[in-house]
GUKOLGU-871881 format. One record per atom (N, C-alpha, C): residue number from 1; atom name; x, y, z. Coordinates in steps of 0.001 Angstrom, whole numbers, plus 500000, padded with zeros to 6 digits. Example, Ala and Ser with C-alpha at 12.3 -4.5 7.8 and 13.67 -1.06 7.14 Angstrom:
residues 2
{nr:1	atom:N	X:513190	Y:494310	Z:507800}
{nr:1	atom:CA	X:512300	Y:495500	Z:507800}
{nr:1	atom:C	X:513200	Y:496700	Z:507800}
{nr:2	atom:N	X:512850	Y:497750	Z:507080}
{nr:2	atom:CA	X:513670	Y:498940	Z:507140}
{nr:2	atom:C	X:512900	Y:500030	Z:507870}
***
This chain:
residues 108
{nr:1	atom:N	X:304839	Y:302884	Z:099130}
{nr:1	atom:CA	X:305461	Y:301598	Z:099341}
{nr:1	atom:C	X:305786	Y:301465	Z:100778}
{nr:2	atom:N	X:305438	Y:300294	Z:101374}
{nr:2	atom:CA	X:305730	Y:300054	Z:102725}
{nr:2	atom:C	X:307195	Y:299778	Z:102882}
{nr:3	atom:N	X:307788	Y:300058	Z:104049}
{nr:3	atom:CA	X:309200	Y:299899	Z:104234}
{nr:3	atom:C	X:309658	Y:298443	Z:104078}
{nr:4	atom:N	X:308767	Y:297544	Z:104379}
{nr:4	atom:CA	X:309149	Y:296114	Z:104282}
{nr:4	atom:C	X:309122	Y:295633	Z:102867}
{nr:5	atom:N	X:308575	Y:296390	Z:101931}
{nr:5	atom:CA	X:308525	Y:295985	Z:100579}
{nr:5	atom:C	X:309866	Y:296204	Z:099838}
{nr:6	atom:N	X:310678	Y:297039	Z:100389}
{nr:6	atom:CA	X:311973	Y:297338	Z:099831}
{nr:6	atom:C	X:313064	Y:296677	Z:100642}
{nr:7	atom:N	X:312962	Y:295381	Z:100796}
{nr:7	atom:CA	X:313848	Y:294646	Z:101707}
{nr:7	atom:C	X:315169	Y:294253	Z:100950}
{nr:8	atom:N	X:316273	Y:294720	Z:101561}
{nr:8	atom:CA	X:317555	Y:294355	Z:101094}
{nr:8	atom:C	X:318312	Y:293817	Z:102294}
{nr:9	atom:N	X:319328	Y:293000	Z:102095}
{nr:9	atom:CA	X:320046	Y:292517	Z:103218}
{nr:9	atom:C	X:320630	Y:293702	Z:103999}
{nr:10	atom:N	X:320647	Y:293541	Z:105318}
{nr:10	atom:CA	X:321153	Y:294621	Z:106199}
{nr:10	atom:C	X:322611	Y:294920	Z:105823}
{nr:11	atom:N	X:323359	Y:293969	Z:105408}
{nr:11	atom:CA	X:324738	Y:294188	Z:105052}
{nr:11	atom:C	X:324846	Y:295097	Z:103846}
{nr:12	atom:N	X:323829	Y:295177	Z:102998}
{nr:12	atom:CA	X:323831	Y:296019	Z:101822}
{nr:12	atom:C	X:323383	Y:297479	Z:102176}
{nr:13	atom:N	X:322807	Y:297657	Z:103341}
{nr:13	atom:CA	X:322382	Y:299007	Z:103718}
{nr:13	atom:C	X:323555	Y:299913	Z:103884}
{nr:14	atom:N	X:324447	Y:299593	Z:104746}
{nr:14	atom:CA	X:325712	Y:300271	Z:104870}
{nr:14	atom:C	X:326752	Y:299249	Z:105306}
{nr:15	atom:N	X:327858	Y:299338	Z:104793}
{nr:15	atom:CA	X:328954	Y:298420	Z:105196}
{nr:15	atom:C	X:329637	Y:299085	Z:106362}
{nr:16	atom:N	X:329622	Y:298445	Z:107513}
{nr:16	atom:CA	X:330317	Y:299048	Z:108694}
{nr:16	atom:C	X:331817	Y:299210	Z:108333}
{nr:17	atom:N	X:332406	Y:300207	Z:108814}
{nr:17	atom:CA	X:333822	Y:300418	Z:108568}
{nr:17	atom:C	X:334608	Y:299392	Z:109354}
{nr:18	atom:N	X:334776	Y:298219	Z:108635}
{nr:18	atom:CA	X:335387	Y:297093	Z:109356}
{nr:18	atom:C	X:336817	Y:297367	Z:109813}
{nr:19	atom:N	X:337523	Y:298187	Z:109039}
{nr:19	atom:CA	X:338913	Y:298524	Z:109486}
{nr:19	atom:C	X:338920	Y:299325	Z:110788}
{nr:20	atom:N	X:337976	Y:300278	Z:110935}
{nr:20	atom:CA	X:338000	Y:301066	Z:112189}
{nr:20	atom:C	X:337475	Y:300191	Z:113342}
{nr:21	atom:N	X:336540	Y:299235	Z:113055}
{nr:21	atom:CA	X:336106	Y:298358	Z:114095}
{nr:21	atom:C	X:337232	Y:297468	Z:114600}
{nr:22	atom:N	X:337987	Y:296909	Z:113655}
{nr:22	atom:CA	X:339069	Y:296048	Z:114041}
{nr:22	atom:C	X:340193	Y:296825	Z:114728}
{nr:23	atom:N	X:340466	Y:298056	Z:114266}
{nr:23	atom:CA	X:341554	Y:298821	Z:114919}
{nr:23	atom:C	X:341135	Y:299183	Z:116355}
{nr:24	atom:N	X:339861	Y:299472	Z:116536}
{nr:24	atom:CA	X:339381	Y:299762	Z:117942}
{nr:24	atom:C	X:339543	Y:298580	Z:118865}
{nr:25	atom:N	X:339268	Y:297427	Z:118303}
{nr:25	atom:CA	X:339418	Y:296194	Z:119168}
{nr:25	atom:C	X:340878	Y:295894	Z:119419}
{nr:26	atom:N	X:341665	Y:296134	Z:118415}
{nr:26	atom:CA	X:343149	Y:295928	Z:118616}
{nr:26	atom:C	X:343722	Y:296897	Z:119612}
{nr:27	atom:N	X:343185	Y:298114	Z:119624}
{nr:27	atom:CA	X:343645	Y:299116	Z:120600}
{nr:27	atom:C	X:343250	Y:298664	Z:122013}
{nr:28	atom:N	X:342044	Y:298200	Z:122163}
{nr:28	atom:CA	X:341609	Y:297710	Z:123456}
{nr:28	atom:C	X:342445	Y:296530	Z:123888}
{nr:29	atom:N	X:342749	Y:295673	Z:122942}
{nr:29	atom:CA	X:343559	Y:294480	Z:123237}
{nr:29	atom:C	X:344964	Y:294881	Z:123763}
{nr:30	atom:N	X:345533	Y:295900	Z:123080}
{nr:30	atom:CA	X:346887	Y:296394	Z:123535}
{nr:30	atom:C	X:346771	Y:296963	Z:124909}
{nr:31	atom:N	X:345743	Y:297733	Z:125209}
{nr:31	atom:CA	X:345576	Y:298296	Z:126549}
{nr:31	atom:C	X:345440	Y:297219	Z:127603}
{nr:32	atom:N	X:344624	Y:296164	Z:127255}
{nr:32	atom:CA	X:344447	Y:295089	Z:128202}
{nr:32	atom:C	X:345781	Y:294338	Z:128424}
{nr:33	atom:N	X:346516	Y:294129	Z:127399}
{nr:33	atom:CA	X:347838	Y:293428	Z:127514}
{nr:33	atom:C	X:348752	Y:294278	Z:128398}
{nr:34	atom:N	X:348789	Y:295568	Z:128201}
{nr:34	atom:CA	X:349658	Y:296482	Z:128998}
{nr:34	atom:C	X:349222	Y:296437	Z:130411}
{nr:35	atom:N	X:347935	Y:296369	Z:130684}
{nr:35	atom:CA	X:347437	Y:296400	Z:132080}
{nr:35	atom:C	X:347414	Y:294968	Z:132657}
{nr:36	atom:N	X:347890	Y:294026	Z:131940}
{nr:36	atom:CA	X:347920	Y:292636	Z:132318}
{nr:36	atom:C	X:346568	Y:292089	Z:132740}
{nr:37	atom:N	X:345564	Y:292484	Z:131948}
{nr:37	atom:CA	X:344193	Y:291972	Z:132045}
{nr:37	atom:C	X:344013	Y:290813	Z:131083}
{nr:38	atom:N	X:342990	Y:289955	Z:131324}
{nr:38	atom:CA	X:342718	Y:288911	Z:130349}
{nr:38	atom:C	X:342450	Y:289471	Z:128965}
{nr:39	atom:N	X:343003	Y:288826	Z:127914}
{nr:39	atom:CA	X:342877	Y:289293	Z:126569}
{nr:39	atom:C	X:341523	Y:289022	Z:126005}
{nr:40	atom:N	X:341104	Y:289798	Z:125001}
{nr:40	atom:CA	X:339809	Y:289638	Z:124389}
{nr:40	atom:C	X:339929	Y:288517	Z:123372}
{nr:41	atom:N	X:338753	Y:287939	Z:123085}
{nr:41	atom:CA	X:338637	Y:287064	Z:121950}
{nr:41	atom:C	X:338339	Y:287984	Z:120737}
{nr:42	atom:N	X:339393	Y:288285	Z:119983}
{nr:42	atom:CA	X:339298	Y:289331	Z:118949}
{nr:42	atom:C	X:338212	Y:288935	Z:117955}
{nr:43	atom:N	X:338144	Y:287694	Z:117473}
{nr:43	atom:CA	X:337146	Y:287299	Z:116505}
{nr:43	atom:C	X:335735	Y:287542	Z:117020}
{nr:44	atom:N	X:335487	Y:287089	Z:118273}
{nr:44	atom:CA	X:334136	Y:287251	Z:118842}
{nr:44	atom:C	X:333787	Y:288739	Z:119009}
{nr:45	atom:N	X:334749	Y:289541	Z:119492}
{nr:45	atom:CA	X:334513	Y:291001	Z:119623}
{nr:45	atom:C	X:334243	Y:291618	Z:118262}
{nr:46	atom:N	X:334991	Y:291241	Z:117276}
{nr:46	atom:CA	X:334777	Y:291773	Z:115927}
{nr:46	atom:C	X:333367	Y:291452	Z:115354}
{nr:47	atom:N	X:333005	Y:290172	Z:115483}
{nr:47	atom:CA	X:331717	Y:289744	Z:114975}
{nr:47	atom:C	X:330590	Y:290478	Z:115677}
{nr:48	atom:N	X:330716	Y:290642	Z:117030}
{nr:48	atom:CA	X:329713	Y:291385	Z:117764}
{nr:48	atom:C	X:329610	Y:292827	Z:117325}
{nr:49	atom:N	X:330789	Y:293473	Z:117138}
{nr:49	atom:CA	X:330792	Y:294874	Z:116734}
{nr:49	atom:C	X:330195	Y:295062	Z:115340}
{nr:50	atom:N	X:330492	Y:294189	Z:114386}
{nr:50	atom:CA	X:329914	Y:294299	Z:113071}
{nr:50	atom:C	X:328430	Y:294095	Z:113121}
{nr:51	atom:N	X:327964	Y:293104	Z:113871}
{nr:51	atom:CA	X:326540	Y:292864	Z:114031}
{nr:51	atom:C	X:325838	Y:294102	Z:114586}
{nr:52	atom:N	X:326447	Y:294705	Z:115634}
{nr:52	atom:CA	X:325871	Y:295961	Z:116221}
{nr:52	atom:C	X:325797	Y:297025	Z:115205}
{nr:53	atom:N	X:326842	Y:297207	Z:114385}
{nr:53	atom:CA	X:326890	Y:298239	Z:113399}
{nr:53	atom:C	X:325785	Y:297992	Z:112348}
{nr:54	atom:N	X:325597	Y:296694	Z:111931}
{nr:54	atom:CA	X:324546	Y:296364	Z:110992}
{nr:54	atom:C	X:323145	Y:296642	Z:111566}
{nr:55	atom:N	X:322980	Y:296336	Z:112865}
{nr:55	atom:CA	X:321671	Y:296552	Z:113462}
{nr:55	atom:C	X:321355	Y:298104	Z:113578}
{nr:56	atom:N	X:322401	Y:298872	Z:113906}
{nr:56	atom:CA	X:322238	Y:300280	Z:113998}
{nr:56	atom:C	X:321865	Y:300850	Z:112637}
{nr:57	atom:N	X:322535	Y:300428	Z:111568}
{nr:57	atom:CA	X:322193	Y:300875	Z:110251}
{nr:57	atom:C	X:320759	Y:300497	Z:109847}
{nr:58	atom:N	X:320386	Y:299280	Z:110173}
{nr:58	atom:CA	X:319068	Y:298790	Z:109920}
{nr:58	atom:C	X:317995	Y:299690	Z:110589}
{nr:59	atom:N	X:318166	Y:299962	Z:111907}
{nr:59	atom:CA	X:317228	Y:300813	Z:112617}
{nr:59	atom:C	X:317192	Y:302226	Z:112084}
{nr:60	atom:N	X:318349	Y:302752	Z:111751}
{nr:60	atom:CA	X:318359	Y:304119	Z:111165}
{nr:60	atom:C	X:317609	Y:304163	Z:109813}
{nr:61	atom:N	X:317717	Y:303085	Z:109053}
{nr:61	atom:CA	X:317088	Y:303053	Z:107717}
{nr:61	atom:C	X:315564	Y:302886	Z:107840}
{nr:62	atom:N	X:315106	Y:301904	Z:108678}
{nr:62	atom:CA	X:313747	Y:301506	Z:108722}
{nr:62	atom:C	X:312980	Y:301920	Z:109973}
{nr:63	atom:N	X:313643	Y:302339	Z:111019}
{nr:63	atom:CA	X:312994	Y:302546	Z:112301}
{nr:63	atom:C	X:311779	Y:303443	Z:112323}
{nr:64	atom:N	X:311943	Y:304658	Z:111781}
{nr:64	atom:CA	X:310851	Y:305621	Z:111743}
{nr:64	atom:C	X:309672	Y:305159	Z:110875}
{nr:65	atom:N	X:310011	Y:304557	Z:109716}
{nr:65	atom:CA	X:308966	Y:304072	Z:108786}
{nr:65	atom:C	X:308156	Y:302934	Z:109426}
{nr:66	atom:N	X:308871	Y:302002	Z:110106}
{nr:66	atom:CA	X:308170	Y:300891	Z:110783}
{nr:66	atom:C	X:307318	Y:301433	Z:111886}
{nr:67	atom:N	X:307858	Y:302394	Z:112650}
{nr:67	atom:CA	X:307106	Y:302961	Z:113807}
{nr:67	atom:C	X:305833	Y:303663	Z:113252}
{nr:68	atom:N	X:305937	Y:304384	Z:112189}
{nr:68	atom:CA	X:304777	Y:305087	Z:111620}
{nr:68	atom:C	X:303763	Y:304095	Z:111080}
{nr:69	atom:N	X:304229	Y:303012	Z:110438}
{nr:69	atom:CA	X:303360	Y:301997	Z:109919}
{nr:69	atom:C	X:302570	Y:301340	Z:110987}
{nr:70	atom:N	X:303260	Y:300971	Z:112132}
{nr:70	atom:CA	X:302591	Y:300345	Z:113254}
{nr:70	atom:C	X:301589	Y:301288	Z:113909}
{nr:71	atom:N	X:301993	Y:302522	Z:114064}
{nr:71	atom:CA	X:301117	Y:303481	Z:114669}
{nr:71	atom:C	X:299868	Y:303659	Z:113817}
{nr:72	atom:N	X:299981	Y:303695	Z:112512}
{nr:72	atom:CA	X:298817	Y:303764	Z:111616}
{nr:72	atom:C	X:297935	Y:302514	Z:111757}
{nr:73	atom:N	X:298515	Y:301388	Z:111911}
{nr:73	atom:CA	X:297744	Y:300161	Z:112078}
{nr:73	atom:C	X:296986	Y:300188	Z:113388}
{nr:74	atom:N	X:297677	Y:300653	Z:114430}
{nr:74	atom:CA	X:297012	Y:300693	Z:115791}
{nr:74	atom:C	X:295897	Y:301735	Z:115820}
{nr:75	atom:N	X:296160	Y:302867	Z:115168}
{nr:75	atom:CA	X:295116	Y:303880	Z:115113}
{nr:75	atom:C	X:293913	Y:303435	Z:114305}
{nr:76	atom:N	X:294091	Y:302681	Z:113246}
{nr:76	atom:CA	X:293013	Y:302102	Z:112456}
{nr:76	atom:C	X:292265	Y:301151	Z:113328}
{nr:77	atom:N	X:292929	Y:300383	Z:114126}
{nr:77	atom:CA	X:292286	Y:299380	Z:114988}
{nr:77	atom:C	X:291637	Y:299999	Z:116232}
{nr:78	atom:N	X:292295	Y:300964	Z:116834}
{nr:78	atom:CA	X:291811	Y:301460	Z:118166}
{nr:78	atom:C	X:291372	Y:302907	Z:118183}
{nr:79	atom:N	X:291374	Y:303561	Z:117039}
{nr:79	atom:CA	X:290912	Y:304996	Z:117007}
{nr:79	atom:C	X:292082	Y:305905	Z:116854}
{nr:80	atom:N	X:291800	Y:307139	Z:116397}
{nr:80	atom:CA	X:292853	Y:308138	Z:116055}
{nr:80	atom:C	X:293635	Y:308650	Z:117265}
{nr:81	atom:N	X:293100	Y:308464	Z:118465}
{nr:81	atom:CA	X:293807	Y:308963	Z:119664}
{nr:81	atom:C	X:294862	Y:307962	Z:120149}
{nr:82	atom:N	X:294983	Y:306802	Z:119567}
{nr:82	atom:CA	X:295924	Y:305839	Z:120052}
{nr:82	atom:C	X:297363	Y:306412	Z:120081}
{nr:83	atom:N	X:298006	Y:306192	Z:121180}
{nr:83	atom:CA	X:299402	Y:306629	Z:121358}
{nr:83	atom:C	X:299493	Y:307806	Z:122293}
{nr:84	atom:N	X:298408	Y:308168	Z:122967}
{nr:84	atom:CA	X:298406	Y:309388	Z:123782}
{nr:84	atom:C	X:298860	Y:309175	Z:125201}
{nr:85	atom:N	X:299155	Y:307949	Z:125615}
{nr:85	atom:CA	X:299585	Y:307786	Z:127006}
{nr:85	atom:C	X:300819	Y:306896	Z:127011}
{nr:86	atom:N	X:301418	Y:306805	Z:128165}
{nr:86	atom:CA	X:302742	Y:306108	Z:128314}
{nr:86	atom:C	X:302615	Y:304604	Z:127949}
{nr:87	atom:N	X:301552	Y:303976	Z:128365}
{nr:87	atom:CA	X:301355	Y:302544	Z:128112}
{nr:87	atom:C	X:301286	Y:302258	Z:126583}
{nr:88	atom:N	X:300557	Y:303134	Z:125879}
{nr:88	atom:CA	X:300416	Y:302949	Z:124465}
{nr:88	atom:C	X:301712	Y:303216	Z:123751}
{nr:89	atom:N	X:302486	Y:304191	Z:124229}
{nr:89	atom:CA	X:303740	Y:304529	Z:123653}
{nr:89	atom:C	X:304713	Y:303403	Z:123787}
{nr:90	atom:N	X:304704	Y:302732	Z:125008}
{nr:90	atom:CA	X:305533	Y:301578	Z:125233}
{nr:90	atom:C	X:305093	Y:300414	Z:124334}
{nr:91	atom:N	X:303777	Y:300227	Z:124179}
{nr:91	atom:CA	X:303290	Y:299168	Z:123249}
{nr:91	atom:C	X:303806	Y:299405	Z:121840}
{nr:92	atom:N	X:303759	Y:300658	Z:121393}
{nr:92	atom:CA	X:304263	Y:300993	Z:120076}
{nr:92	atom:C	X:305764	Y:300695	Z:119957}
{nr:93	atom:N	X:306499	Y:301075	Z:120949}
{nr:93	atom:CA	X:307951	Y:300763	Z:120919}
{nr:93	atom:C	X:308286	Y:299292	Z:120874}
{nr:94	atom:N	X:307545	Y:298529	Z:121682}
{nr:94	atom:CA	X:307796	Y:297092	Z:121740}
{nr:94	atom:C	X:307417	Y:296447	Z:120386}
{nr:95	atom:N	X:306291	Y:296799	Z:119830}
{nr:95	atom:CA	X:305868	Y:296244	Z:118550}
{nr:95	atom:C	X:306838	Y:296644	Z:117436}
{nr:96	atom:N	X:307272	Y:297867	Z:117433}
{nr:96	atom:CA	X:308240	Y:298339	Z:116402}
{nr:96	atom:C	X:309538	Y:297660	Z:116522}
{nr:97	atom:N	X:310013	Y:297433	Z:117771}
{nr:97	atom:CA	X:311247	Y:296737	Z:117981}
{nr:97	atom:C	X:311177	Y:295325	Z:117554}
{nr:98	atom:N	X:310058	Y:294682	Z:117843}
{nr:98	atom:CA	X:309836	Y:293276	Z:117440}
{nr:98	atom:C	X:309867	Y:293152	Z:115891}
{nr:99	atom:N	X:309087	Y:294057	Z:115235}
{nr:99	atom:CA	X:309046	Y:293990	Z:113803}
{nr:99	atom:C	X:310375	Y:294262	Z:113140}
{nr:100	atom:N	X:311149	Y:295230	Z:113722}
{nr:100	atom:CA	X:312465	Y:295532	Z:113166}
{nr:100	atom:C	X:313405	Y:294306	Z:113336}
{nr:101	atom:N	X:313312	Y:293655	Z:114499}
{nr:101	atom:CA	X:314179	Y:292473	Z:114776}
{nr:101	atom:C	X:313840	Y:291372	Z:113804}
{nr:102	atom:N	X:312520	Y:291086	Z:113613}
{nr:102	atom:CA	X:312088	Y:290031	Z:112641}
{nr:102	atom:C	X:312596	Y:290369	Z:111251}
{nr:103	atom:N	X:312453	Y:291629	Z:110828}
{nr:103	atom:CA	X:312878	Y:291974	Z:109528}
{nr:103	atom:C	X:314417	Y:291841	Z:109378}
{nr:104	atom:N	X:315172	Y:292244	Z:110390}
{nr:104	atom:CA	X:316634	Y:292109	Z:110420}
{nr:104	atom:C	X:317066	Y:290652	Z:110272}
{nr:105	atom:N	X:316413	Y:289775	Z:111051}
{nr:105	atom:CA	X:316812	Y:288389	Z:111066}
{nr:105	atom:C	X:316404	Y:287723	Z:109724}
{nr:106	atom:N	X:315296	Y:288155	Z:109063}
{nr:106	atom:CA	X:315007	Y:287618	Z:107743}
{nr:106	atom:C	X:316032	Y:288010	Z:106745}
{nr:107	atom:N	X:316579	Y:289215	Z:106861}
{nr:107	atom:CA	X:317559	Y:289688	Z:105901}
{nr:107	atom:C	X:318916	Y:288984	Z:106118}
{nr:108	atom:N	X:319134	Y:288530	Z:107294}
{nr:108	atom:CA	X:320300	Y:287740	Z:107675}
{nr:108	atom:C	X:321631	Y:288271	Z:107457}
***
């Protein structure tokens, strides 16, 4: 089965520990208040942190499988030696990143 055939929402992959995310933001907010720095937009910081945690979980779950799938596709198209130099490795990383991002956005 291809990794994209077992698509579940990224939020269902792992639920980020929302409590620890929020407590970390509130700790930073307290430090900023104590240092008389501009305060954070807690809601925006929280949403960004949860999105980062969801992205990290998505990449951990599907990253290697997507990379292997793309490498197999490129080797079928370009020969079995594909991936042997820096330019090809970069191409593989870019294509894998793009496919992971598209998959992540579809899962919403």
